[in-house]
C-alpha positions in Angstrom: 97.9 154.0 170.6 98.5 154.3 167.1 96.4 157.2 164.4 96.3 156.6 160.8 94.5 159.2 159.1 92.7 158.7 155.5 91.5 160.9 152.6 89.2 158.6 150.4 87.3 158.8 147.1 83.2 157.8 147.3 82.3 158.1 150.3 79.1 159.9 150.3 76.6 158.8 152.8 75.6 156.7 156.3 76.0 153.2 154.1 79.3 154.2 152.9 80.7 155.0 156.4 79.2 151.8 157.6 80.7 149.8 154.8 83.9 151.6 155.8 84.1 150.9 159.5 82.9 146.7 158.8 85.5 145.8 156.0 88.4 147.9 158.8 86.7 146.0 161.6 88.6 142.5 160.2 91.9 144.3 160.0 93.8 143.0 163.1 95.1 145.9 165.5 92.0 148.1 164.5 90.0 149.7 167.6 87.5 152.5 166.4 87.5 154.3 162.8 85.7 157.3 162.2 84.3 158.8 159.5 83.9 162.5 158.1 81.5 162.2 155.1 82.4 166.0 153.6 85.6 165.5 152.5 86.4 161.8 153.1 87.6 162.0 155.9 88.7 158.1 157.5 90.6 158.7 161.1 91.5 154.8 162.2 93.1 154.2 165.5 94.7 150.7 167.0 97.8 149.4 168.1 100.6 147.8 165.0 98.7 150.2 162.5 99.8 149.3 158.5 99.5 152.3 156.3 99.5 150.5 153.3 97.6 147.7 154.6 94.3 149.4 155.4 94.7 151.9 152.1 94.8 148.5 150.5 91.5 147.6 152.1 89.6 151.0 151.8 90.5 150.2 147.3 88.9 147.0 147.8 85.8 148.4 149.2 85.6 151.1 147.1 87.2 153.9 148.8 90.3 154.1 147.3 92.9 156.9 149.1 93.2 159.9 147.4 
C-alpha cells in the first residue's frame, strides 16, 4: 500500500472533511483518507496512487494543494 500526503487550503470543518472523503472515494485505488483540519493535512492510502490525479481532484473539490 502506498501513502500520499497533501497540504490543502480551505479545510475548516467536519463538512469539509466529509466533502474530501466523499470526493476522493471516486478515485480508483484509494482505500483510506484521513484529514487533519488544523493545517489542512490530507493523507491518502491505497494502491497505484497518482499524486497528480489526487491533487487535481482535491482542487476540483475546492481544496487546492498549497
